[in-house]
C-alpha positions, 0 to 999 in steps of 0.5 A, a space after each residue: 446497498 447495505 451499510 458497510 465499512 470501507 477501509 484503506 491504509 497509505 504508508 508514511 515512510 522514514 528516511 530509510 524507506 521503512 514504514 513509520 506510520 499509516 494514514 488510515 482512511 475509512 467510512 461506511 457506505 452511507 457516507 460520501 467522503 472520508 470525514 464529513 462535517 458530521 459528528 456521526 461520520 467522524 466518531 461513529 465510523 471510527 468507533 465501528 472500525 475499531 470495534 469491528 477489526 481491532 487496532 492491532 489487526 489494522 495497524 500492526 505495530 504502527 501508529 495511524 494518522 486520522 483526519 479530524 475536523 472541529 466536530 470530531 475534536 470537540 466531541 467527548 468520544 475523542 477521549 476514548 480513542 487510544 492515544 498510543 495508536 492514533 494521531 489526530 490530523 487537524 484540517 488546515 482549513 478549519 476555523 480555529 475558535 477559542 474553544 477549539 484551541 483550548 481543546 487542542 491544548 487539552 488533548 496535547 496535555 493528556 498525551 495525544 499527538 496532533 498534526 496539521 494535515 496535508 497543506 500547501 504551507 504558507 505564511 498565512 498557515 503559520 500565522 493561523 496556527 501560531 497560538 497552538 503550535 506548541 501543542 502540534 507534533 507533526 505537520 504534513 506539507 504538500 511537496 508542491 509547496 515552494 522552497 521559500 515557504 518550506 523554509 518558514 518551518 525552520 526553527 519550529 519544533 515540528 516534525 515534517 511529513 512531505 505528502 503527495 510524493 509520487 515521483 523520483 523528482 518529488 522524492 529527491 526534493 523531500 530528501 533535499 529539504 530534509 523532511 523527516 518522513 514522506 507519504 505518497 505512492 512512491 515507495 523506495 529508491 530503486 537500484 537502477 536509475 541511470 539506465 533503462 535496463 533490467 537486472 539480468 536475473 530479474 529479467 530471467 525470473 520475469 520471463 520464466 513467470 511469463 512462460 509459466 502463464 502461457 499454458 506451456 507443458 510441464 516438460 517445456 517449463 522444466 526445460 526453461 528452468 534447467 536453462 536458468 541454474 541460479 534461479 532453479 537452485 534458489 527455488 530448491 533451497 526455498 522449497 526445502 527450507 522449512 516453509 513447506 512440509 513435504 514428506 520427502 526432500 524435493 530435488 527437482 523443479 518437476 517435483 515442485 511444479 507437481 506439488 506446488 502448481 503453477 500459480 504458487 511457483 509464479 508467486 515465488 518468482 515474482 516475490 524473489 524479483 521484488 525482494 532482490 531489487 528493494 532495499 530496507 537497510 540492515 534490518 530484516 523487514 519487508 519493504 513498503 513496495 513488497 507490502 503493496 505487492 502483497 496487498 494488491 495481488 491478494 486483493 485482486 486474487 480474492 476479488 477474482 474468486 468472487 466473479 462467476 463466468 468471467 470467460 477467462 481460463 485460469 483467471 486467478 493466476 492471470 489476475 495475480 500476474 497483472 498485479 505483479 507486472 503493474 508495479 515493475 515500473 516502480 521497482 525498476 524506474 523503467 517506463 511500463 511500455 518498455 517493460 511490456 515490450 521487452 518481456 513480450 507480455 501476452 496481449 491480454 495482460 498488456 491491455 489490462 495494464 495499459 488500457 484497463 481493458 477486459 475483466 483483468 483490467 477492471 480488477 486491476 482498476 478496482 484494486 487501484 481505486 481501493 488503494 486510492 480510496 475512490 469508493 464510488 468506483 469501487 461500489 460501481 465495480 461491486 454492483 456490476 459483478 454482484 459482489 456483496 459489500 460484506 465480502 469486500 469488507 471481509 476481504 480487505 480486512 484479511 489482506 491488511 491482516 495478512 500483510 501485518 502478520 507477515 511483517 510481524 513474523 519478519 520482525 520476530 525472526 
């Protein structure tokens, strides 16, 4: 396999559930971890990332945390990494020698931001970093740290980022402990917490998607839309809003189906569900959950187009549907098996999400593995389906860039 770059971003959210920064994960296919104890792996790979993709395309308007070991920090190339875009996250288990402490102080004096990376915080951690705490801006604290140890941070001039926040309980703990930011695969506090039910309009929209994907005739689909006047009206407003450039004003769902096709219609419906049920305060920004929806589905659809002879009709459309269904449990705080049961999801889709079965399940697993930076599993998938790593590199970059461009367009609106 050729040497190619793998890259992923994990969002870090502020108290209002908006993206504050990313953790940037990267490596080339000749390395076996994100950052190894090797000067080439730490500096050269990051340099390749920046030269190949560009900071703006990777990060948009946000900063990125990058993991840094001693050899990374001590290498003089570190001073060529743009300090306005990157925050160096010091490994908590690194040996703090005098020369390393002096370099950390020097970096801070030159305007670089530094963090202590992802640690179950203890009194020993505090003692270890005591000489350089004034040069540290952020500390990433494992949410599983005891409350007693977290209280040791009180009075220190450190911005706390709670990591590995993946459940509502962990999210609530981070809020209770007054953390400044959170990182993990928990994205936003849903509106529906006290009951295992869907918002009625969301349920209608999802069922319409399910119906469109079932190979029903246009007449049958149109009839279903006509039974849901509110959704049909929103769809007509959207199509005629200027987002599309049709020669004549669209006046019926039948016209939309004919001109747009089933997959774009399904995509609009599902984006409507996610946008309606996520909050981002008064600012017109896209929620992190919707960003994940976009990146996951775009990645899955892009990869599906690289696979030949899948044996599944309308593979791209079904892959997209798997992607959007896979995040509904996060959106509604409802167990996935309940979602699939209430929505009467096709068995093929259900098996893909629950058991990762079939080609749909494999593509879904691939997307999650890339999000979690399980590169070995990603490479196994690419080898099995003869997907060139150059194509994967191009696709992942395009997905990241697409999410950034959409977010920037909302900011400029």
